[in-house]
C-alpha positions as CSV (number, residue, x, y, z in Angstrom):
1,M,-226.0,-19.6,-160.5
2,T,-227.3,-17.9,-157.2
3,G,-227.2,-21.2,-155.4
4,G,-223.5,-21.8,-156.7
5,I,-222.2,-18.8,-155.3
6,D,-219.9,-19.3,-152.2
7,L,-217.3,-16.6,-151.4
8,V,-216.9,-17.8,-147.9
9,S,-215.7,-21.0,-148.1
10,P,-212.1,-22.0,-148.5
11,S,-213.0,-24.8,-150.7
12,S,-214.1,-22.2,-153.4
13,Y,-210.2,-20.9,-153.2
14,A,-208.7,-24.5,-153.5
15,L,-207.2,-23.5,-156.8
16,G,-206.9,-19.8,-156.5
17,H,-209.3,-17.2,-157.0
18,P,-213.0,-18.6,-158.1
19,V,-213.0,-16.8,-161.4
20,G,-216.2,-18.5,-162.4
21,Q,-218.3,-17.1,-159.9
22,Y,-216.7,-13.8,-160.2
23,A,-217.8,-13.7,-163.8
24,W,-221.4,-14.5,-163.0
25,L,-221.4,-12.0,-160.3
26,R,-219.9,-9.3,-162.4
27,D,-222.5,-10.1,-165.2
28,N,-225.7,-10.7,-163.4
29,D,-225.6,-9.5,-159.9
30,P,-222.5,-7.0,-159.4
31,V,-223.7,-5.9,-156.1
32,H,-224.7,-9.2,-154.3
33,W,-226.1,-10.1,-151.0
34,H,-224.3,-12.9,-149.6
35,E,-225.2,-15.1,-146.7
36,E,-222.8,-15.3,-144.1
37,P,-222.8,-18.6,-141.4
38,G,-223.2,-17.1,-138.0
39,G,-223.5,-13.5,-139.1
40,P,-225.7,-11.1,-140.9
41,G,-224.5,-11.4,-144.4
42,F,-222.8,-8.9,-146.7
43,W,-222.6,-7.2,-150.2
44,A,-220.1,-8.6,-152.4
45,V,-218.9,-6.0,-154.8
46,T,-217.4,-7.5,-157.9
47,R,-216.9,-4.9,-160.8
48,H,-213.6,-2.8,-160.9
49,E,-215.5,0.7,-161.0
50,D,-217.6,-0.2,-157.9
51,V,-214.5,-1.9,-155.8
52,K,-212.6,1.4,-156.9
53,A,-215.6,3.6,-155.7
54,V,-216.0,1.9,-152.4
55,G,-212.1,1.9,-151.5
56,R,-211.8,5.5,-152.1
57,N,-214.9,6.7,-149.9
58,A,-213.7,6.2,-146.4
59,A,-216.3,8.7,-145.1
60,L,-219.3,6.5,-146.6
61,F,-217.4,2.9,-146.2
62,S,-215.5,2.6,-143.1
63,S,-212.7,0.4,-142.1
64,C,-214.3,0.1,-138.5
65,P,-214.5,-2.2,-136.6
66,T,-212.7,-4.5,-139.0
67,I,-211.3,-5.2,-142.4
68,M,-212.7,-8.8,-142.4
69,I,-216.2,-10.3,-143.0
70,N,-216.2,-11.7,-139.4
71,D,-217.0,-9.0,-136.9
72,G,-215.1,-11.3,-134.3
73,S,-211.6,-10.6,-136.1
74,A,-212.1,-6.9,-134.6
75,T,-208.6,-6.0,-133.0
76,D,-210.0,-3.5,-130.4
77,V,-207.9,-4.5,-127.3
78,G,-208.7,-2.0,-124.5
79,G,-209.5,0.9,-126.9
80,H,-206.5,-0.2,-129.1
81,T,-207.0,-0.8,-132.7
82,M,-204.8,-1.7,-135.6
83,M,-203.9,0.9,-138.2
84,L,-205.6,-1.0,-141.0
85,T,-209.1,-0.6,-139.0
86,M,-209.0,3.1,-138.6
87,D,-210.6,5.9,-140.6
88,P,-209.2,9.2,-141.4
89,P,-208.0,11.7,-139.7
90,R,-206.8,8.9,-137.2
91,H,-205.7,6.5,-139.7
92,T,-203.7,9.5,-141.6
93,Q,-201.8,10.1,-138.2
94,Y,-200.8,6.8,-137.5
95,R,-199.8,6.0,-141.2
96,K,-197.7,9.3,-141.1
97,L,-195.3,7.6,-138.4
98,V,-194.1,4.7,-140.9
99,S,-194.8,6.3,-144.3
100,P,-191.3,7.8,-144.7
101,A,-190.1,4.3,-144.6
102,F,-192.0,3.1,-147.5
103,L,-191.9,6.1,-150.0
104,R,-190.7,5.6,-153.7
105,S,-187.5,7.5,-152.6
106,A,-187.1,5.4,-149.8
107,A,-187.7,1.9,-151.8
108,S,-185.1,3.2,-154.5
109,R,-182.6,3.6,-151.8
110,M,-183.3,0.2,-150.4
111,R,-183.0,-1.4,-154.2
112,P,-179.0,-2.3,-153.7
113,G,-179.5,-4.1,-150.5
114,I,-182.8,-5.8,-151.5
115,E,-181.0,-7.0,-154.9
116,R,-178.0,-8.2,-152.5
117,L,-180.6,-10.5,-150.5
118,A,-182.4,-11.7,-153.5
119,A,-178.9,-13.0,-155.0
120,E,-178.1,-14.6,-151.8
121,I,-181.6,-16.4,-151.6
122,V,-181.0,-17.8,-155.0
123,D,-177.4,-18.7,-154.0
124,G,-179.0,-20.8,-151.4
125,V,-181.1,-22.9,-153.9
126,A,-178.8,-22.5,-157.1
127,G,-177.1,-25.9,-156.2
128,R,-180.0,-27.8,-155.4
129,A,-181.9,-30.2,-157.7
130,E,-185.1,-29.6,-156.1
131,F,-186.9,-27.2,-153.6
132,D,-190.1,-25.2,-152.6
133,L,-190.1,-22.1,-154.6
134,V,-192.4,-20.5,-152.0
135,E,-190.6,-21.5,-148.7
136,D,-187.2,-21.6,-150.0
137,V,-187.4,-18.3,-152.2
138,A,-190.5,-16.2,-152.5
139,G,-191.0,-16.3,-148.8
140,L,-187.5,-15.4,-147.7
141,L,-187.0,-12.1,-149.3
142,P,-189.9,-10.0,-147.6
143,S,-189.4,-11.4,-144.4
144,Y,-185.7,-10.5,-144.6
145,V,-186.4,-7.1,-145.5
146,I,-189.2,-6.2,-143.0
147,A,-187.0,-7.7,-140.4
148,E,-183.9,-5.3,-141.2
149,L,-186.4,-2.4,-141.4
150,L,-187.7,-3.2,-137.9
151,G,-184.2,-3.9,-136.4
152,I,-184.6,-7.7,-135.7
153,P,-182.9,-10.6,-136.8
154,R,-183.7,-12.0,-140.3
155,Q,-184.5,-15.4,-139.2
156,D,-186.9,-14.1,-136.6
157,G,-188.6,-12.1,-139.2
158,V,-189.2,-15.6,-141.1
159,E,-190.5,-17.2,-138.2
160,L,-192.8,-14.3,-137.3
161,Y,-194.2,-14.4,-140.8
162,Q,-195.2,-18.2,-140.4
163,L,-197.1,-17.2,-137.7
164,T,-199.0,-14.8,-139.4
165,E,-200.1,-17.6,-141.7
166,A,-202.3,-18.8,-139.0
167,L,-204.3,-15.6,-138.8
168,H,-205.2,-16.0,-142.6
169,A,-205.8,-19.7,-142.8
170,D,-209.1,-21.3,-142.6
171,P,-209.5,-22.8,-138.9
172,A,-210.6,-26.0,-139.7
173,S,-207.0,-26.5,-141.2
174,L,-205.5,-25.8,-137.9
175,P,-205.3,-27.2,-134.6
176,E,-208.0,-25.5,-132.3
177,G,-206.5,-22.5,-130.8
178,A,-203.8,-22.2,-133.4
179,G,-205.0,-18.6,-134.5
180,M,-204.7,-17.0,-131.0
181,A,-201.6,-18.8,-130.2
182,A,-200.1,-17.2,-132.8
183,V,-201.3,-13.8,-131.9
184,A,-200.2,-14.3,-128.4
185,E,-196.6,-15.5,-129.5
186,M,-196.3,-12.3,-131.9
187,F,-197.2,-9.9,-129.0
188,S,-195.0,-11.5,-126.7
189,Y,-192.1,-11.1,-129.2
190,A,-193.1,-7.6,-129.9
191,S,-193.0,-6.8,-126.2
192,G,-189.4,-7.9,-126.0
193,V,-188.9,-5.5,-129.0
194,W,-190.7,-2.7,-127.4
195,N,-188.3,-2.8,-124.1
196,Q,-185.0,-3.3,-126.2
197,K,-185.9,-0.3,-128.3
198,R,-187.0,1.8,-125.5
199,A,-183.6,1.1,-123.8
200,H,-181.3,1.4,-126.9
201,P,-183.2,3.0,-129.8
202,G,-181.5,2.7,-133.1
203,D,-182.3,4.3,-136.4
204,D,-184.8,1.5,-137.3
205,L,-188.6,1.5,-137.9
206,A,-189.1,-0.1,-134.5
207,S,-187.4,2.6,-132.8
208,V,-189.3,5.2,-134.8
209,L,-192.5,3.6,-133.4
210,V,-191.3,3.6,-129.6
211,T,-190.6,7.0,-129.7
212,A,-193.2,8.3,-131.8
213,E,-196.1,10.7,-130.7
214,V,-199.8,11.0,-131.9
215,D,-201.8,14.3,-130.6
216,G,-198.8,14.7,-128.2
217,H,-199.1,11.3,-126.6
218,G,-196.5,8.7,-127.3
219,L,-197.6,5.0,-128.5
220,D,-197.9,2.6,-125.7
221,E,-196.9,-1.2,-125.5
222,I,-200.2,-2.4,-127.2
223,D,-200.1,0.2,-129.8
224,F,-196.7,-0.9,-130.8
225,G,-197.7,-4.6,-130.5
226,L,-200.4,-4.1,-132.9
227,F,-198.1,-2.1,-135.3
228,F,-195.7,-4.5,-135.1
229,L,-198.1,-7.3,-136.1
230,L,-199.5,-5.5,-139.1
231,L,-195.7,-4.9,-140.3
232,I,-194.7,-8.3,-140.2
233,D,-198.1,-9.6,-141.6
234,A,-198.4,-7.2,-144.5
235,G,-194.6,-6.9,-145.3
236,G,-194.8,-10.2,-146.3
237,D,-198.0,-11.1,-148.0
238,T,-197.9,-9.5,-151.5
239,T,-194.3,-10.0,-152.3
240,R,-194.4,-14.1,-151.3
241,N,-197.7,-14.5,-152.8
242,L,-197.1,-12.6,-155.9
243,V,-193.7,-14.2,-156.7
244,G,-195.2,-17.6,-156.0
245,G,-198.6,-16.8,-158.0
246,G,-196.5,-15.1,-160.8
247,M,-194.3,-17.9,-161.3
248,D,-197.4,-20.4,-161.2
249,A,-198.9,-18.3,-164.1
250,L,-195.6,-18.5,-166.0
251,F,-195.6,-22.2,-165.8
252,K,-198.8,-22.2,-166.9
253,H,-198.1,-19.9,-169.9
254,P,-194.9,-21.1,-171.0
255,R,-194.7,-18.7,-174.0
256,E,-194.8,-15.6,-171.9
257,R,-192.0,-17.0,-169.6
258,V,-190.0,-17.6,-172.9
259,R,-190.6,-13.9,-173.8
260,L,-189.9,-12.6,-170.5
261,T,-186.7,-14.5,-169.7
262,A,-185.5,-13.6,-173.1
263,D,-186.0,-9.9,-172.5
264,L,-186.0,-8.8,-168.9
265,G,-186.9,-5.2,-170.2
266,L,-190.4,-6.4,-170.1
267,L,-190.4,-7.2,-166.5
268,P,-192.2,-3.9,-165.2
269,A,-195.1,-4.5,-167.4
270,A,-195.2,-8.2,-166.4
271,I,-195.0,-7.4,-162.8
272,E,-198.0,-5.5,-163.2
273,E,-199.8,-8.0,-165.3
274,M,-198.9,-10.9,-162.3
275,L,-200.5,-8.3,-159.9
276,R,-203.6,-8.3,-161.6
277,W,-203.7,-11.9,-162.5
278,T,-202.9,-13.1,-159.0
279,S,-204.5,-10.5,-157.0
280,P,-202.8,-11.8,-153.6
281,V,-205.5,-9.9,-151.5
282,I,-208.9,-11.5,-151.8
283,Y,-211.1,-9.1,-150.1
284,M,-211.3,-5.9,-148.0
285,R,-214.8,-5.5,-145.8
286,R,-216.0,-2.0,-145.3
287,T,-219.1,-0.9,-143.3
288,A,-221.6,1.4,-144.5
289,T,-222.1,4.8,-142.4
290,A,-225.1,5.8,-144.0
291,V,-227.8,4.8,-146.5
292,T,-226.4,4.7,-150.1
293,E,-226.8,3.2,-153.5
294,L,-224.3,1.0,-155.2
295,G,-224.8,-0.8,-158.4
296,G,-228.6,-0.5,-158.3
297,R,-228.7,-1.8,-154.8
298,Q,-229.7,-0.2,-151.6
299,I,-227.3,-0.4,-148.6
300,K,-228.5,0.4,-145.3
301,A,-225.9,1.8,-142.8
302,G,-224.1,-0.4,-140.7
303,Q,-224.2,-3.3,-143.7
304,K,-221.1,-4.8,-144.4
305,V,-219.6,-4.2,-148.0
306,V,-216.8,-6.4,-149.2
307,M,-214.5,-5.5,-152.2
308,Y,-213.5,-8.5,-154.3
309,Y,-210.1,-7.6,-156.0
310,G,-209.6,-10.6,-158.0
311,S,-212.9,-10.1,-159.5
312,A,-212.6,-6.4,-160.3
313,N,-209.1,-7.2,-161.6
314,R,-210.8,-9.4,-164.5
315,D,-213.6,-7.2,-165.5
316,P,-213.9,-6.9,-168.9
317,R,-215.3,-3.5,-168.4
318,A,-211.8,-2.4,-167.4
319,F,-209.6,-4.5,-169.1
320,A,-209.4,-6.0,-172.7
321,E,-209.5,-9.6,-172.7
322,P,-209.1,-10.0,-169.1
323,E,-208.7,-13.9,-169.1
324,R,-205.7,-13.7,-171.0
325,F,-202.2,-13.6,-169.3
326,D,-200.4,-10.7,-171.3
327,I,-197.1,-9.8,-169.8
328,T,-197.0,-6.6,-172.1
329,R,-200.7,-5.6,-171.1
330,M,-200.7,-1.4,-171.2
331,P,-202.6,0.2,-169.6
332,N,-203.1,-1.8,-166.7
333,D,-205.3,-0.3,-163.8
334,H,-205.1,-3.2,-161.5
335,L,-206.7,-2.9,-158.2
336,A,-204.0,-5.5,-156.2
337,F,-202.6,-2.7,-154.0
338,G,-206.2,-1.3,-153.3
339,G,-206.8,1.1,-156.2
340,G,-206.3,4.2,-154.2
341,G,-207.9,5.6,-151.1
342,P,-206.6,6.2,-147.9
343,H,-205.8,2.6,-147.5
344,F,-203.7,2.3,-150.8
345,C,-200.9,-0.5,-149.8
346,L,-198.4,1.4,-148.0
347,G,-195.4,-1.1,-148.8
348,S,-196.4,-1.1,-152.8
349,H,-192.9,0.8,-153.8
350,V,-191.1,-1.6,-151.7
351,A,-193.0,-4.6,-152.8
352,R,-192.5,-3.8,-156.6
353,V,-188.4,-3.5,-155.8
354,E,-188.6,-7.2,-154.2
355,I,-190.7,-8.6,-156.7
356,D,-188.4,-7.1,-159.2
357,A,-185.3,-8.3,-157.6
358,L,-186.5,-11.7,-157.3
359,F,-187.8,-12.2,-160.5
360,R,-184.5,-11.0,-162.1
361,Q,-182.4,-13.7,-160.2
362,I,-184.9,-16.5,-160.8
363,L,-185.2,-15.9,-164.6
364,T,-181.5,-15.2,-165.2
365,R,-180.2,-17.8,-163.0
366,L,-182.9,-20.5,-162.8
367,P,-184.2,-20.5,-166.1
368,D,-184.3,-24.3,-166.4
369,L,-187.0,-24.4,-163.4
370,Q,-189.6,-27.4,-163.9
371,K,-192.8,-27.5,-161.4
372,I,-193.4,-30.9,-159.6
373,G,-196.9,-32.0,-159.5
374,E,-199.6,-29.4,-158.5
375,T,-199.5,-25.9,-156.9
376,E,-200.8,-26.2,-153.4
377,W,-202.9,-22.9,-152.4
378,Q,-203.3,-21.3,-149.3
379,P,-206.3,-22.5,-147.1
380,S,-207.7,-19.2,-146.9
381,T,-210.7,-16.8,-148.0
382,F,-208.5,-13.5,-147.4
383,I,-205.0,-14.1,-148.8
384,S,-204.6,-15.7,-152.3
385,G,-201.2,-17.7,-153.1
386,P,-199.4,-20.8,-153.4
387,R,-198.5,-22.5,-150.0
388,H,-196.2,-24.9,-151.8
389,I,-194.8,-25.0,-155.4
390,R,-191.8,-27.8,-155.7
391,V,-189.6,-27.6,-158.4
392,R,-186.7,-29.2,-160.0
393,R,-183.6,-28.0,-162.1
394,S,-182.7,-29.8,-165.2
395,R,-179.2,-28.9,-164.3
396,T,-177.6,-27.6,-161.3
397,M,-174.8,-24.6,-161.0
C-alpha cells in the first residue's frame, strides 16, 4: 500500500484523520520514509510507543527550526522565535512566564466564569431552530476565555482566532497571500495591545508578558507578538475542534450519546475518549540532532521526524479495540495533548474545563439536536476538526 500513503495532501484529511493509512503504516512500516513535495522528505512515526518516545526526548528530537513539516514555516524573525519552536532550557524559561495562568489550580478558579460563559453561549442558540454547532457554539468559548485572559474584548478574541484558521488551512483553499495577510493583521493588533498594556498594565496575561524578563532582559515587541499569536492560536484549537469533533462522534454513535446524556457522571471519561478519537492536532514535527534508531530505522542527524497523534491514539498495542468509540474507556493513555515531554500542551487543564462546561450545556439544554447533512472538515493537514456542523432542533426553548 506504500503507493497509497499520502500524509501531506489535504484530500487525505477531507473526512478527518486517514485512519486506513495510519493502520497500514502501524502494521507494516511504523517509521516510514515519506516523500515531501519541494522538500527533502521526513520520517512518519505512527505507533503510540514511538510517538511518545520522540515527544519526550527534546535533546535528541529538537523543535527547532519549526514544528511544521515545511521548513519555510519557521518563525525566526530577526533572531526571535515562537516558544513552540524552542528547546529547553530557553523553552522552559519562556513557558514559566505564562504557566501559572494555566495550572490545574488556576483552571479550577476559572471554572465558575467559564461555566457562565458556556451558559451564555447556549442561551444565544437555544431559541433558534437551526445553527452551526462549530461557529455558533464550539468556537466561541475558547475565544472568549483567551480574550479575557489577555485582557482584550471578547469579540476581538473571536475575530483573531478566525485569522489563525488561515495559518492552518491548505494554501490552495485560500486566496493567494491570505496566510501572510492574516499574520500581518495579528501582529498589528498585538502591537496595539503591547503599547496599551505598557502604558496601562493590569492583572491580565498580556500585562504579565509586557513586564516579563528572561535572563534579566525584558521581552521586546516582536517577542510579545509571537507569544500573543501562539496564545490566540493554541488557546482555541483543542476546545473548538474537540467539541465539534466530539459532537460529530456522538451523532455517529447514538447509543453512546444516549448513555452520556442520561448520565453526565460519565462525562470526564467521555471527554478523554473524545480526545483520543478526534486527536485535534494531527502532527508535530521534530528534527533529529544526532544519528539514532527508531522502530528499526536509522535516522540521520538533521532529518525530520513527524509524530502522528491520531495514529498513535488508535494503536491496538496501546488500546483495546481502538476503533470502538467507548465513552467509558479506562485507562485511556491518549496523546492528544502531546504525551508528556517539555511541549506537553500548556492549556490542557483549561481546555478540559471549557470542554466539560460546553458539553454539560449542550447535552442538558439541547438534547434534541439533529445534524443536517454532512460534517465539513477543515482543509488542513495540521489541525483536524469540523469547520461546519449544521444542526437543527426538534423543539426550541
